[in-house]
Structure formats: C-alpha cells, structure tokens
N, C-alpha and C positions, 0 to 999 in steps of 0.2 A: 260679505262684502262680493261685488261680481267682481269676475276673473278679469284681469285687463289683458293676458296674454297667456300663449301656450307655451310651459319649457322650454321644448327646443326650437322655440323660434325668438326668443331674446338673444338679440345681440351686440356690438358694442355699441351700436347706435343707442341704444337706452342708458347709456353710462349717466350717474345720477338722478335718473327717473326714481319714481316708487311705482312699484307693480305689485299685483296681484296674482298669485299661484296655485294652482288646485291640482293636487295630484296623489301618488303614491309614495310611499319612501321605499326607493331601490337600494338603498346602502349607506349606514352610518359610521362614522369615524369621531370618536374622541380624542383632540390633540392638544395638549396646553392648555389645556382647562376652555378650549372652545370646543361646540358642537359643531361637525359638520355632517350633513345627507346630503345625497343626490336625490331629487323628487322627480318622478316620471311620470309623463302623460303620455298622450298619443303623437307628439311630434318630439317626444326626445326627452333628454335627461338636465335637469341644471343644479349646480351647487348650490345649497342654500348654507350661512354662517349662525351663528346662536350663539353671541358672547357671553358672558358669565352674569354680569353686570346689567342686563338689559329683563325687560319685563318677561317674554316669551323664553326666556332658557328654561324655566321651570318644565314646560310644557313641551320643550325639543329634547328634555333628559327623559320622559315617556314616552319618546318613538322609537319603534319597532319596524320591522321588514311590514311593510302591507301597507301598514294604515295609511288611512286616507286625510289628508291633512289641508287647510287653506293656510296661505304665506304671503304677506304682506311685508314688505321690503325693500329697500334700496339696491339699486345695481351698481355695483363697481367692480374695478378688472383684480382680477387674481392674481395672487403673486406669482405663483407657479401655474402658468398655465398649461391645460391638458389638449394635447396636439389632437386625439382620438375624439374629444368631442366637438360637435360643431359651437357649443355653448363652451369652449373651453379656456375661451377668453377672460369671462366672466363669472359671478357668483353673486347671489344674493343676499345683503345683510338683511338677517330677519328684523324686524321689528314686532309682527304677532304672528302667530301659532296657533290656530283651531284644528284643534283635531275633532275631525267628521266623522270618524269612524274606528273601529278598532280592525283587527284583525288577527286568527289563528296561525299560529305555523302550517305555511304550503306543503302539500302530500311533495310538489317537485317543488325546486325553485328555478325562478325566473330568467331567461337566458341561460338554461345549464345544459349544454349542449349532447352532454354525455345521458340524458336521459332518454330511454328507449322512444319509440314511436307509437307502441302501444299505453306507454303511461302515460304521453303527452297530449293523447286523443282520452285516455279518461281524466285526465285533468284538464280538458282543454281552455277552461278559461284562465288560468293561471299561464296555459302556455301560451294563448293569445296577445298575455300582457307583454311576452319578451319581443326585443326590437325586430329579429328576422319574422317571423309573423305579424306582427304590427305592420311591417311594411311591406311585407307582401300584400295584406288586406288591402291598406293603401293606396297600392298599386294598381292592384285591380279595380279599386272605385274611379279611381284618374281615368285607368283603361275603358270602364264601359261610359263613364262623361264623356270622353271625346270621341266612343265608337256614337252615341247619341247624337253628339253634335254635331258632326258629319253626317250622318241621314240626315238629318231634320234638316239640313243647309242644302241638301240634295231633295227637298222638297219629300222625301220618304214621313209615312202617318205609323206613329206607334198605337198599333192596334192591335187589344187583347184578344186572347181565343180560348176556351173555353177547357179548365182541366179534366172536368168529371165528361167524359164524351162515348161512344159506341167504341168496342173493341172490334179492331180489325186487324189483326195479327198475322203480320207478312214478316219473318226471321224471327226479331226476338221477340221473347214471350211481354205481354203487357200482365203492369199492376193493377190486381182488379178491384173495384170497392162495390160491395154487397146494397143495393139498395133495401133501407129498409120500406118503405113506402111499397113498390115493385118488389115484393120478396119471390125471390129464384132468378131476380134480372142484377143486373149490373153494370158501372160505368167501368172506362178502363185510362187509365192514367195514360195522356199521349207520349207517344215514344219519339213525335215530332209533332209542330202545327202543321204537317204537310199538306192533308186536304182541306182545313180551314182558310190554310191563304190561300190556294188556290181557287176557292170561293170567294174569298175577297177580289180576287182579279175577277170574275164572272161579274160580280156586285159592282165594278167601277172603280173600286179603290187601285189605281194601276203602281203606286209605290206603298207597300207594306213593310214594316221592321216591326220586331220585337225581341226585345233580351227576355230569354222566358226558361224555365225550368223542363225539363223534359226527363222520362222514364222509364226503364226497361228492364226487364225484368230477366236480367241474361246471366251467366256462369262470368264471375268477373276476375278478367286479367289484372296482372300487376300493377295497372294505373288506368283504373274502368271505376265508374263508379255509378250505383243504381238512378241516381239522380245527379244530372248534371245542367248546365245552362248552354244556350243556345244562342248567337246571333242569328236570326232568323229573318230573311230579306226575299221578299217576291216583288216581283214589277211585270209589268203588261209592255208589250209594244217595241222591245229591247231585243236585241240580238244575242246570240252568243257571245262576238268578242264586245257589245258594250257594256253586257251584266258584266265580262270578267274585268274590263277597263275600269268599270265603275268599282268593284270589289279590290281591285289592286291598287286605287289610290286610296280607299277606306283604310286597308293594311300600311299602305306606306305613310298615311297620314298618322295612326295609330303609335305607329314606332318613332315617328319624328316627336311627336309632341310627348309621349310618355318616359322614351329612352333619349330622346336628340337623338336618332340613328337614321340614318339615310339609307336604306335598302337599296341594294345593287337591282341590275335589271334583273325583271322574272321571263328566265327561258321558256320556251314553251316544247313540251316533249310530248309523244305521242304513247299510249300505255304500252303498244307493243314493243320500241324503243327503250321505255323504261325495264320491261319484264327481260327484253335480249342482253339489257348491257348490264342490269343490277340488280334484276333478280326479286324487284318489291316495286309497286304502284306508286311509292312514295321513297324516293331514292334521296339518299343524304350527298347532295353534290359538293361538300367541302373532302369529299372523298372520293372528286373525281379524278383522279388517278387511277383510282382501282377501280375499273371495269371488266366486265365478262367476257372471255375470248370463247366464242361455240364454236365447237370443234365437231359437232356431231355430224355434218356432212362427213367431214373429210377422213374420219375415223371408222368407216362403217365395214373397214376390211381388217381390223385393228387384232392383233394377237393377244392381247391383253383382255381375258372374257370379261370382265368387269366394263371396261369400254366399251366392246362388242354389243354386246346384250342390250347396252343403254341404246346404241347409235342405231341399232335395227330394231328398237321395238317403238310403233306409231307414235306413245306419246312419251319416247326418251330424251334426253340430253343428256350432251357432254360439256362441259364450262370447265376454264382452266382463269385461275384468277393469279396473276401476278402480282410477286410483293416485289419490292427496289430492292437495290445490294444494301441498303441504310437498316432494313429488317432484318433479323437475324433468329430462326426459332431453334430452341434445344429439344431435344428427343421428347425430352419430359412436355415442355410447349405442345408438340405436335400431339402426343398422346391426350393430353387434355384438351385441345382443339377437335381432335378425333371423337370424344365424348361429348365434346360440344355437338356438334353437327348432328349425333345421332340422337339429342333433344329431339330434332326436328326430323326424324327420319332416315336419314340417310346410314347405311351401312357399313360406309369407313371413310377414311378421306386418303388418299393419293395424295402424294408430292414429290419432284421432284427438285434436289437444291442441284443450280446450273454452276459446277466448278471452272470448269473447260468448256464452254459453247462449241470449240472447233473436234471436240474427239466425242461422236453420236456413241457413248458404249458408259459402260459403267464406271469406267474411268474421268470423262467428263462430265458424266450425269448423276449423281448419288442419289440413289432413292430403290426398296426393293421393287419398284413393278419394271423398272427399266430391261432386266431379263428377260420380261415378259414382251418387250415394245424389241418392232423390227429399225431398224436404221433410217427405213422410210418413214415409220411411223413418229421416230424421235425428232426426226429433221420436219414432218411437218408442226409440231408442236412448236418446236423453235422455232421457226421462222412467222408461226399462227400468233406468236406471243411476243415476236420480237426480243427474245429471252435475253440477256446479257450474264457475264461472268456474276457471280454473286447475289446472283436473285434466286427466289424460290418461286416454284409454279406450285399451285393447288389445284386438285381437280375434283368436280363433282359431276357423277356419271350416274343415271339414276329417273325414277321417272320426273319429266320437268318439273311438276308439281313441288315435288322433294326436293331436287336440283336447283330451283329458283327459292325456296325457302331457308332453305340449311346456308346455301354459300351466300347466299343476302346476308343472312344472320351474321354468317361468317368474316364476310367484307366489313360490317360494319363495328363487330367486335376486335379484329385483327385493327384494322384502321386505327380508330380510337384507343387501343391498346397501346398502338406503336406509335402514338404522336402524328397520323399522316395527315389529318384534317387542316385544313386550309381554307383561311376565313374565319368571320362568325357568323354570317349569316350568308346562307344560300337560299334563294327562295325558288319556286319553278313552279307552272303550271304543267299539270299531268291532262291530254283529253284523249277523244276517241276511245273512250271506254269500253268493251265487250258489251251487249244491250243483256244479254245471257248469259250463263254459268251454267254447265248440266249436274244436277244433286243426282249420284246415283244411287245414295240409298232412296228419296224420293222417287226417284226414273224419272224426272223429269227437267226440263229450264226451269230455273228461277231468276228473278231478276236480279240484276250487280248490284244496283243502286235500287229503284223502288219499281213498278209496273207505270207510274204514270209519268216515266220520261222517255223523250220523243226518240225515234231512233234518228239517224241521219236520214234526209230524202232520199238522197240514193241508194239507201239501203231498207226503205220501207218495202219493196216487192220481196226480202230474203226473211222478213217477217214469215214468208210462208211457204216459203222454199229452200230457206236455210238457215234457221234462226242464230247458229252458232255462227254464223260470219257477219250477224247485223251488229253493227258500230254503233253508240249512244249520242246524243246531244250533250253529254256530260264530261264534269270537271271539276278537277282538284285542284287545291291551294295548297304547296307540299314547302316547307321550311326545314331545314336540318334533318329531312327525314321522320318529318313528323306531318301527319295531314293536318295544318291549320280547317280547313274548311271542303265541302265540297255542294256542287249544285250541277243544275241541269236546267235544259228546256223541256217545258211539260207537252205530253199531248195534249191536244186542245179540240181536236177531232174525234166524232165518236165511232169513226169506221175505222178508223188505224189505234183506238185505244181499245177496239174490240178483238183486233186483229191479234196485239197481245197479250189479250186474256186467252185467247188461243193457241199462242206461241206458249204460254203458261201455264197449257191446259185446269185454266181456269174458265167455269162453265156460264153459262149466261146467267141462269141461278144463283148461282156462287157469287158469282161480280154484281147482281142484281142484289144480292142479299147485304154481301159485304160493303159495296160502294156504291149504292144505287144512291142517295143523297147528294155525293158528286158526280156521278153519271146524267141523272136525271136533266143537275143544271149547267152541265157542262151543252145541252141543247139549246139552251136559251141565250146563244150569241156570246160566247168565251172566247176571247182575247189572245193571239198568241202572248204566252207568258212563262218566264222562267225565273231561276232564283238559286240564291245559295244559303247556305247555314257556316257561321264558324263555330267552333270548339272555344265560348270564351273561357275557362279552365284551363285548356291547354295552350292559347295563346299565352295568358297570363302567366302561369308557369315556366312559360320558354322567356318570357321577359324578366322572370326573376331570378332565371336561373334553377327554381327548384327543382328537388330530385322528383320530386310525384306531385301530382293536382291535386292531390290532400293539403298540402303547403300553401294554397291558395284557396282554399275555400274554410271560409270558416268553422264548421260543424259538418268535416266529413265522415265517409262512411269507411269501416275498414273493408280490406277484400273478400270477407264472408259477409257484406253487405250490412253488419253491425253498429251502429253507434256507441260507441263506449260512454260517453256523457250519459244519456240517458236510458240505456240498457234498451234500447230499441234494438231488433223487433219484440214483443213483450205480450204475454198471454192476457187473454182477454175474462171475464166473468161470464157465466153462464147466462147471464140477464143481458145482455150484452148478444150474445150471438142469437138467444130465441128472440129478441126483438126484431133481429135479420132473417130471422126463418134459415141459422146455418146451424148445424149439427155435428159434433166433436166426433169422427171418425176414432174405434177403439184401437188402442195403441197396442201393437202386437210384442 
C-alpha cells in the first residue's frame, strides 16, 4: 500500500483514522501479551501496538531492531502519553504488518551517544539514522532551501561553473585530476568559483549565485574539510554597502525562517580595531566586556625586562586582559593557562591579582612580576585597566602576532569556561582589511584575500609606494567568533590589476600564464562588480549547535582527509595509472 503519513507527523488530528506508515523498528517491547514497537522514519517515532488476536500478531512477533516494515492501522489515544515524543499522545493499533526487509545486528546502536566519532563515521549509515544527525541534515536542507528562495526572489541566477578547471594555485594547494586524453596534463578541482563568477559578470549575468562544492588540499585543522560547500554570490553595479546590506538580509532571513530567531544589529568594526581590542579578525562579541588594553607605548621604560623588550621592538606589543571579580583562578589554573598560550608561541603568562588597589606594591597586588615593576609602572597598569579589588589582569608581551593569537585564544577560553558570554547571537561586519601581508619565507607580499580584491580608492597610489598600508574593499561577516562569510569588491580595470600583480611580485608572464583567460576578458568592458561567499557547513553547524561541521555533513572526511565509510583515498591498479600516463615513485 502507499504510505499515507510520516511517522513523526501523525498527531491528535488523525484520531480514529486509518493510516499506513513505513520505516524501521527502533525499539520493541512485549507487555501483557501485547507487542509494542516504535517505528522510525525521517520525521520521528510512532508507537505501534499489535494485539494477540489480530492477524498481524505473528509478523509483529518476528520483528527485530532495524527491520524495515509497513504498518496499516488505526490511530488512537495512548493510555499513558509520552511527553518526550512529538507523537507521544497517540499510537497506531496495527491491522496489517508487512516485513519489507530484515536486518542483521548493527555494529553500533542508533542514537547511542557513547559511540566514538571514528566509529560513527565508519558506520555512517547507521549513525545517520539517529535523531541528532537526522535533524541536522534536515535543518541543513531547509537552510539551503531558504537561501535559494531569498536569492531567487532577489533576481539572482543559479549558474553552475566547472569542477574540472585549470590550476591557479594561490594559497592552498589544488586537488589535481590527471587527464587521460592529454597525458601529462592536469585539471584542478576549484578552491572556489572566483574567476568564473567574475567572468559571468563580464558576460552580463549581473546577479549570480551557486551553492557549490569547493576543494582545498591543505593541512586540515580541527574543523576543516578538504571539500566544503559554499554559498557563492556575485553581482555587478552594486557598491560595497549595497552588497553587505543584501548579504545581511540573507542571513537575517535564513535565521528567521530556519530557527525563528531575530538576529540583533550587525555592528561594523574595522580590521584594525578588531585586532587592537580582541586580537582576532573574527571577534566573539558575546564576550564584549573582555577587551585588550594596549600598554605598549606606556611601558617603554618599564623595569620588567619582558615588558620592556616587547614595548621597544618594532613589531612588539603588550596587552592587558582584565577579568571581572566574579572570576577566580587557582595557581593550577594559571599554570594550565600558561601552557595554553604556549601553544601559540607565547613564552609565558604574566598576571596580577588585585587585592587592594590602593596599595601599589606586593601587599596590594599579588604576582611574581610585581617586584620587577616600579610604582609608576603599576600605577600605569592599574589606571589603564581601571582595575578594581578582586579582579585579575593577564598580560601578553611579545611580537604582536604572537600576542594577538595567544591572548585572543586565551580570551575565548577563559571567557567561555568562566561563563562570561552574554547573548546567544552576536553578529558583526569586519571591514577595511589590509590588501597584503608580508610572507617572510617567500620574501614578498601575498594577498590577504585574493589578488583580485580591489584596494580602497584612496589607497590605489599606495600599491606602488607603500603596499603595507594599502587597505582593501574587503568585508567579512562574523557570528559568535566564527567567520560565516567573506567578500570584496573586485578589480575590474586592467591597470589597477597590473599594479596589484607588481606589488605581489607576479610577473606579467606569470600573470598571463595563470590568469590570462580572466585578464583578457576584463578588457572587453568589465562592469564594476563584487560579491561574497558564505560557508554553508559553518552556518548549519552553528544553527544546530553542533560540535563540528562534520555533524552537519552526511559523509564527512576525518581530520586526515579520509572517508572511513568508503576507505577513501585508496590505491588504484597499475592499468589505471598507465592509462593516465602516471608511474608510481619507488618507496624508500
């Protein structure tokens, strides 16, 4: 028979009606001659009852976990409702039970939260039957749907771009695909559709979007995937403000439609301010009261050598992070935090516990470093931080890069572990990023975003005179300390693109070889254009409050880039390699 309803969608409205449902046996109980079992489908659970005098009782008696069955019966009220189930007020009295398929015992149990993630990924099909993963994947589907609806209503065109394209490595390594027809030549899987979407603007498709897979062969961090899903958007003739306004409306609508959440105001913060106050270009504003206080200029003549050295080096920085009096740190906790900042290159963690702010000495200020600080130094610290009795001040003093990374991570760790976060959702825009950063190893500037990002109009001359001071028309949207998406206004005039390549020490020959198909077409009347791309995996994981983006991806890879379900990557036979003109390197 045809299914009439999903198990999890049957309510009191169906009382006394006949329904046909299909799904998996989740749990079975025999009680007082009756057989009860919960039937599970993608929408949830439904209790089914088989009475001993019914024609379906013999089939009910054969049921085991994960058997696939079809049930027809009448909806009735449950004598003992289950408040934990959507369908907890009703049950189905079975008149017909058909076993559609049997099942062997599963290697892991559905909804067993004690199973390790590695086991869950190895047996992903069983894991996906569980309520948490089922809900996550369905929320992700709804999120994608709402994003498409918004962009379609805004007049954007969903246009596909190639997966097999040329390698244009900038930053992460490309995944390469050998060509069988053109031996010795390779396609690359795209790290993003960046160049194609810009070309679509030149072609006149002024509003483009795509929910697209992207690929990066990089060393995976804890919550990255070699293949990930991007909401890719590009548009012509809109200003930076107009693109940001559209993107903000998109995120607001997605949260409203999917979670029924009204996001608060999106403040705008410059990159410089984000780094100055939070040590991060994606600050978590739920910890708004935990801000850095910069002491670099004020402690240049400090008696404490660690502070003095940092304050007087060109790339040095000293910051103080004051914790409220509600936070206590034991000696053991401080030792653990010292080890923690060491992960980021910090050589130590200085601190001061403020016992009596009126006494600028070891009696009023408790710390091993107080004896190295003059009364003037201590006065500077206390006044700059507005320290009060019972508060703790933590310090970072080193190269600015080390201080920002170590103290930024420390701010998040202490803030969240000590319950200092305020508010559930805190979005913001970060703008005015640097165009370039200097790569000491390569001995040249590299693009902070990508080499097609436009400089701010007033900084174009700095491309040739002082690239380090050049700011970009780039913007990131941040939520709760995570980057949801980033974008920029693109370069559409060839003379500016040439200046950017010069600043990056990319020769005309190299630029033409790598990007000639873009540069040539930009000369055919390219419009002003820009865009943004969102990480769909990240947005979905935040909406689900998932511990990892792996929990919102049906078939994810491990942090080593492996699929435990299919055992990919795997070796291939010699014939396949011969067809591709590839030989194995000898193993040492």
